[in-house]
C-alpha positions in Angstrom: -10.6 8.7 21.2 -13.6 6.3 21.5 -15.7 8.9 23.0 -14.8 11.5 20.3 -15.6 9.0 17.5 -18.9 7.9 19.2 -20.0 11.6 19.5 -19.2 12.1 15.8 -21.0 9.0 14.7 -24.1 9.9 16.7 -24.3 13.6 15.4 -23.0 13.1 11.8 -24.3 9.7 10.6 -27.2 7.3 11.0 -25.2 5.1 13.3 -22.4 2.4 13.2 -22.2 0.0 10.3 -22.8 -3.6 11.1 -19.6 -5.2 12.4 -19.1 -7.3 9.2 -19.4 -4.1 7.1 -16.9 -2.5 9.5 -14.5 -5.5 9.2 -14.5 -5.2 5.4 -13.9 -1.5 5.7 -10.9 -2.1 8.1 -9.6 -4.7 5.5 -9.7 -2.1 2.9 -7.9 0.5 4.9 -5.1 -2.0 6.1 -4.6 -2.8 2.4 -4.1 0.9 1.6 -1.7 1.2 4.4 0.1 -2.0 3.3 0.3 -0.6 -0.3 1.8 2.6 0.9 4.3 0.8 3.1 5.4 -1.4 0.3 5.9 1.6 -2.0 8.0 3.4 0.5 10.0 0.4 1.9 9.5 -2.4 -0.3 10.5 -3.4 -3.8 7.2 -2.3 -5.5 7.7 1.3 -6.8 4.8 3.6 -7.3 3.4 4.1 -10.7 3.8 7.7 -12.0 0.0 8.1 -12.2 -0.3 7.1 -8.4 -0.7 10.0 -5.9 1.5 10.3 -2.9 -0.4 9.3 0.3 0.7 10.3 3.8 1.4 7.4 6.3 -0.3 9.4 9.0 -3.4 9.5 7.0 -3.4 5.7 6.3 -2.8 4.9 10.0 -5.5 7.4 11.0 -8.0 5.7 8.7 -7.2 2.3 10.2 -7.3 3.5 13.7 -10.7 5.4 13.1 -12.5 2.3 11.7 -10.9 0.0 14.6 -12.4 2.6 17.1 -15.7 2.1 15.2 -15.5 -1.6 15.5 -14.7 -1.5 19.2 -17.4 1.1 20.0 -20.2 -0.8 18.3 -19.2 -4.2 19.9 -18.8 -2.7 23.3 -15.0 -3.1 23.5 -13.0 -0.7 25.8 -9.8 -0.2 23.8 -7.8 0.9 26.7 -8.7 -2.3 28.6 -8.0 -4.3 25.5 -4.6 -2.7 25.2 -3.6 -3.2 28.7 -4.6 -6.9 28.6 -2.6 -7.6 25.4 0.5 -5.7 26.8 0.3 -7.8 30.0 0.1 -10.9 27.8 3.2 -10.0 26.0 5.1 -9.0 29.1 4.4 -12.4 30.6 5.0 -14.4 27.5 8.0 -12.5 26.1 9.6 -11.5 29.4 13.0 -13.1 28.7 12.5 -13.7 25.0 14.8 -10.9 23.8 17.5 -11.0 26.4 
């Protein structure tokens, strides 16, 4: 995924945004995902004028900008994932038993 995003950015844009701008964008996208989850599973009902959004699209937006942040700051997401999973496996080994 990181290579696909990097190739797309290199051929279709002027480059990655600065990390702080990307963080603001990630915050916006997480907010849109939160709003959709709240409409579907929470107490806040959707207004009749609001369009129906797909969860897959909102999650995809969050994933895309997170990949952009990782690429522009030199973070290997597979390595980051493996490290956090190892942390949880050690910390929570017997937590739910």
